[in-house]
C-alpha positions in Angstrom: -42.1 110.6 -53.3 -43.9 109.4 -50.4 -42.7 106.2 -49.3 -46.5 105.5 -48.4 -47.8 106.0 -51.9 -49.2 102.9 -53.8 -47.6 102.0 -57.1 -50.9 103.6 -59.0 -50.3 107.1 -57.7 -46.3 107.1 -58.2 -47.3 106.3 -62.0 -49.8 109.1 -62.3 -49.3 112.4 -63.7 -52.0 114.8 -62.5 -53.7 117.3 -64.5 -52.7 120.6 -63.6 -55.4 123.5 -63.5 -55.2 127.0 -64.8 -53.6 129.3 -62.5 -55.6 130.8 -59.5 -53.6 133.7 -58.7 -54.0 135.7 -55.2 -53.1 139.3 -57.2 -55.3 142.6 -56.7 -56.5 144.3 -59.7 -55.6 141.2 -61.7 -57.3 140.7 -65.4 -57.9 137.6 -65.2 -58.2 135.8 -68.8 -57.0 132.0 -68.1 -59.4 129.7 -67.0 -62.2 130.4 -69.0 -64.7 131.5 -66.0 -67.7 133.4 -67.2 -67.4 137.3 -66.6 -70.8 137.6 -65.7 -72.4 136.8 -62.5 -74.6 133.3 -62.0 -78.5 134.2 -62.4 -80.0 136.1 -59.5 -82.6 133.1 -59.3 -79.9 130.8 -58.4 -78.2 132.8 -55.9 -81.8 133.3 -54.3 -82.8 129.7 -54.3 -79.2 128.8 -52.7 -79.9 131.2 -49.8 -83.1 129.8 -49.5 -81.4 126.4 -48.4 -79.5 128.1 -45.6 -81.4 126.6 -43.1 -81.5 123.6 -40.3 -82.1 121.3 -43.2 -78.7 121.3 -43.9 -78.3 118.7 -41.3 -80.1 116.5 -43.3 -78.4 114.5 -46.6 -79.4 116.0 -49.6 -81.2 113.9 -52.4 -78.8 111.2 -53.5 -81.1 111.1 -57.0 -80.9 114.9 -57.4 -84.5 114.5 -58.9 -85.2 118.2 -59.1 -82.2 119.1 -60.9 -82.3 116.1 -63.1 -86.2 117.0 -63.9 -85.2 120.7 -65.0 -82.4 119.4 -67.0 -84.8 117.0 -68.7 -87.2 120.2 -69.3 -84.8 122.3 -70.9 -84.2 119.9 -73.7 -86.8 118.4 -75.8 -87.8 114.7 -75.9 -85.5 113.8 -72.7 -86.7 112.0 -69.9 -85.4 111.7 -66.4 -84.2 108.1 -66.9 -81.5 109.8 -69.6 -80.0 112.3 -66.9 -77.2 112.1 -64.8 -75.9 114.5 -62.7 -72.3 115.1 -60.7 -69.9 117.0 -59.0 -68.8 119.0 -61.9 -68.3 117.3 -65.4 -64.9 116.4 -64.5 -66.5 113.9 -62.1 -69.2 112.6 -64.7 -66.4 112.2 -67.4 -64.3 110.3 -64.9 -67.3 108.0 -64.3 -67.8 107.5 -67.9 -64.2 106.5 -68.3 -64.7 104.2 -65.7 -68.1 102.6 -66.5 -68.0 102.9 -70.1 -64.8 103.7 -71.7 -62.6 100.8 -69.6 -62.6 98.1 -72.7 -60.2 95.6 -74.3 -59.5 98.1 -77.3 -57.9 101.6 -76.9 -60.3 104.4 -76.8 -59.5 106.9 -79.2 -59.5 111.0 -78.8 -57.6 114.0 -80.4 -53.8 114.6 -79.9 -54.5 118.4 -79.0 -57.7 118.1 -76.5 -58.8 118.5 -73.1 -55.5 117.3 -71.0 -57.5 115.3 -68.6 -58.6 112.5 -70.7 -55.0 111.1 -70.6 -54.7 111.5 -66.8 -58.6 109.7 -66.3 -56.9 106.8 -68.9 -54.1 106.6 -66.5 -56.0 106.7 -63.2 -58.1 103.9 -64.6 -55.7 102.1 -66.7 -57.7 102.4 -69.9 -55.6 102.1 -73.1 -56.0 105.2 -75.4 -54.5 106.1 -78.6 -54.4 109.9 -79.9 -55.6 111.1 -83.2 -53.8 113.8 -84.6 -55.9 116.8 -85.6 -55.4 118.2 -89.3 -53.0 121.1 -90.1 -55.9 123.4 -89.4 -56.3 122.0 -86.0 -59.7 120.4 -86.9 -60.9 116.9 -86.7 -61.6 114.8 -89.5 -64.3 112.2 -88.7 -62.7 110.0 -91.1 -59.8 109.3 -89.1 -61.9 107.7 -86.4 -63.1 104.6 -88.7 -60.6 102.4 -87.0 -60.8 99.7 -84.1 -61.5 101.3 -81.0 -62.9 100.6 -77.7 -64.4 104.0 -77.3 -64.4 107.7 -78.6 -64.6 110.8 -76.4 -64.0 114.6 -78.1 -64.5 117.8 -76.9 -67.1 120.0 -79.0 -66.1 122.5 -79.0 -62.6 121.3 -78.7 -60.2 122.5 -76.0 -58.0 124.4 -76.3 -58.7 125.0 -79.7 -62.2 126.2 -79.9 -63.0 124.9 -83.0 -66.7 122.9 -83.2 -67.8 119.8 -85.4 -71.3 120.6 -86.9 -74.2 118.1 -85.5 -74.0 116.4 -89.3 -70.2 115.2 -88.2 -71.3 114.1 -84.9 -73.7 111.8 -86.4 -71.3 110.6 -88.9 -69.0 109.7 -86.1 -72.1 107.6 -84.2 -72.9 105.7 -87.4 -69.1 104.8 -88.3 -68.8 103.5 -84.5 -72.1 101.8 -83.7 -70.7 99.4 -81.2 -68.0 101.8 -79.3 -69.4 104.4 -77.0 -68.9 107.8 -78.2 -68.8 110.6 -75.3 -69.2 114.3 -76.6 -67.9 116.8 -73.9 -70.0 119.7 -74.4 -68.5 122.0 -71.9 -68.2 125.0 -74.2 -71.3 124.1 -76.5 -73.7 127.0 -75.2 -71.3 129.9 -76.9 -71.8 128.9 -80.5 -71.9 124.9 -81.2 -74.7 122.8 -82.0 -75.5 120.5 -79.0 -75.3 116.6 -79.8 -78.4 115.9 -77.0 -81.1 115.6 -80.2 -79.1 112.7 -81.0 -79.6 110.9 -77.8 -82.9 108.9 -78.8 -81.4 107.9 -82.6 -78.2 106.4 -80.8 -78.0 104.5 -78.1 -74.1 105.1 -78.0 -74.1 108.6 -77.4 -73.4 110.2 -74.2 -72.9 114.2 -74.0 -71.5 115.7 -71.0 -72.2 119.2 -69.9 -71.6 121.5 -67.3 -72.8 124.5 -65.1 -69.5 126.0 -65.3 -69.1 128.2 -68.0 -72.5 129.5 -69.6 -74.1 129.5 -66.2 -71.6 131.1 -64.2 -71.2 128.3 -61.5 -67.7 127.2 -61.8 -67.5 127.8 -58.0 -70.6 125.4 -57.5 -69.2 122.3 -59.4 -72.1 120.9 -61.1 -72.3 118.9 -64.3 -74.4 116.2 -66.0 -74.6 113.9 -68.9 -77.9 113.0 -71.0 -77.4 109.5 -72.8 -79.4 106.4 -73.2 -80.7 104.9 -70.3 -78.2 101.8 -70.1 -75.3 104.3 -70.2 -76.8 106.3 -67.5 -77.4 103.3 -65.2 -73.8 102.3 -65.9 -72.6 105.8 -64.9 -74.9 105.2 -61.4 -73.4 102.0 -60.7 -70.0 103.6 -60.3 -71.3 106.9 -58.4 -73.4 104.6 -55.7 -70.0 102.9 -55.4 -67.8 106.0 -54.9 -69.9 108.9 -53.6 -73.9 108.3 -53.1 -74.2 112.0 -52.6 -72.2 113.9 -54.9 -74.3 117.2 -55.2 -75.2 119.0 -51.7 -78.5 120.8 -51.0 -76.9 124.2 -52.2 -75.9 123.1 -55.3 -79.1 121.0 -56.1 -81.3 124.4 -55.5 -79.0 126.8 -57.2 -78.1 124.6 -60.2 -82.4 123.7 -60.6 -82.8 127.6 -60.7 -79.7 128.5 -62.9 -81.2 125.9 -65.7 -84.6 127.3 -65.3 -83.4 130.9 -65.8 -83.6 130.4 -69.5 -83.5 134.4 -69.9 -80.6 135.1 -67.8 -79.0 132.0 -69.4 -79.2 133.7 -73.3 -78.3 137.0 -72.1 -75.4 136.4 -70.5 -74.1 133.9 -73.2 -75.2 136.2 -76.0 -72.8 138.7 -74.5 -69.9 136.7 -74.5 -70.7 135.7 -77.8 -70.6 139.2 -79.1 -67.6 140.1 -77.2 -65.7 136.7 -78.4 -66.3 138.3 -82.3 -64.9 142.0 -81.3 -62.0 140.4 -79.6 -61.1 137.9 -82.5 -61.4 140.9 -85.0 -59.3 143.2 -82.9 -56.6 140.2 -82.5 -56.4 139.8 -85.9 -55.9 143.4 -86.7 -52.7 143.3 -84.9 -51.7 140.6 -86.9 -52.5 137.4 -84.8 -53.8 134.1 -86.3 -57.2 133.2 -84.7 -58.8 130.1 -85.1 -62.2 129.7 -85.6 -64.1 129.7 -82.1 -67.5 128.4 -80.8 -66.5 128.6 -77.3 -65.9 131.2 -74.5 -62.1 131.5 -75.2 -60.1 132.1 -78.5 -56.9 130.4 -79.4 -54.4 132.5 -81.3 -50.7 133.1 -82.3 -48.7 135.7 -83.7 -46.1 135.1 -86.8 -43.5 137.3 -85.2 -43.9 137.1 -81.6 -43.2 134.1 -78.9 -46.1 132.8 -77.3 -44.4 132.6 -73.8 -42.6 135.8 -74.0 -45.9 137.6 -75.1 -47.7 135.7 -72.0 -44.9 137.0 -69.6 -45.2 140.2 -70.8 -49.0 140.2 -70.3 -48.4 139.2 -66.7 -46.0 141.9 -66.1 -49.5 144.4 -67.2 -51.4 142.6 -65.0 -53.1 140.4 -67.6 -53.2 136.5 -67.2 -53.6 134.4 -70.2 -52.7 130.3 -70.7 -49.9 129.2 -72.7 -49.3 125.5 -73.3 -45.9 124.4 -73.5 -46.7 121.3 -75.5 -45.9 120.2 -79.1 -47.9 121.8 -82.3 -49.4 124.5 -79.9 -46.4 126.0 -78.2 -47.0 129.1 -80.1 -50.7 129.8 -79.0 -52.3 131.9 -76.5 -55.5 130.6 -75.2 -57.4 134.0 -74.1 -60.9 133.9 -72.1 -63.2 135.9 -73.4 -63.8 138.4 -70.5 -66.1 141.5 -70.4 -65.4 144.3 -73.1 -63.4 146.6 -70.7 -61.0 143.4 -70.2 -60.6 142.8 -73.5 -59.9 146.3 -74.3 -57.2 146.2 -71.4 -55.6 142.9 -73.3 -55.9 144.5 -76.7 -54.4 147.6 -75.6 -51.4 145.8 -73.9 -50.9 143.4 -77.0 -50.6 146.7 -79.0 -47.3 147.5 -76.9 -46.3 144.1 -76.9 -46.4 143.2 -80.9 -44.7 147.0 -81.8 -41.8 146.0 -80.0 
């Protein structure tokens, strides 16, 4: 530890991102990146921004992008949309602006591991609510005093999704608390909660362009909610970084949102491959949780997950393994191309046959 660190920094346990190894010919199925490239229209829009205007600050309100997002969804207006430098930044602002309350906030015991990191960073009291034995979220478990609720839907790393009726039941049961629904993977099979925004002033929906729009390298995320919630996020943003999105990001993200044909084509390709991958894993004896995401969560009753992950690595394939209670025997496998998934299955056939 550095002697110059503050006491707050000394107490932090930072989030550990997925590994980004620099190895040639790697089948990389560990960080839930989209196997297909961004919209060609998005790439062209970013190329068009490479000009002398880069000497000028970008629009601090990102009006073009927010307008495109509002137009993409039905019955949403500009004042209900917030954008940030990746959904992680949007979530961070939500923790400080909306979830830092007197009572502890609630989130599942198995979920996106950034949530407890934000809590410790901003000194937000929290309580973990266990998923059931099938790793599903039970809405009734959240009928307890709280300062707010945050859930990932579909959940990460399990991939399980709640139907919209359950999200609405959660909102109705907690009318005096903000409910943040983190929809990073929603476009691969779940039901977005955005249609509920106009009926529930306590709902904030957060999405990202990293997954279904193949722009993980661009870092763009957004939130949709009641204007009062959005105003709270803006107060934090403008006290932290008034220009979170640069000119290239605004141009590329706007074009990606507008290109619905590419969005639908590529996400449907991922969904088809996920279904094939699930069946192939089950044929090898794996238990695969129902997934509405661009990854699957699987375990084998006779093979240790950590050893299997290492065996895959030796074959040039990397997947994600979590050394955490309840899920230490699962592998999280990103849905790649058909060819990448076939390579994975061929390797696993060798591994589980031993």
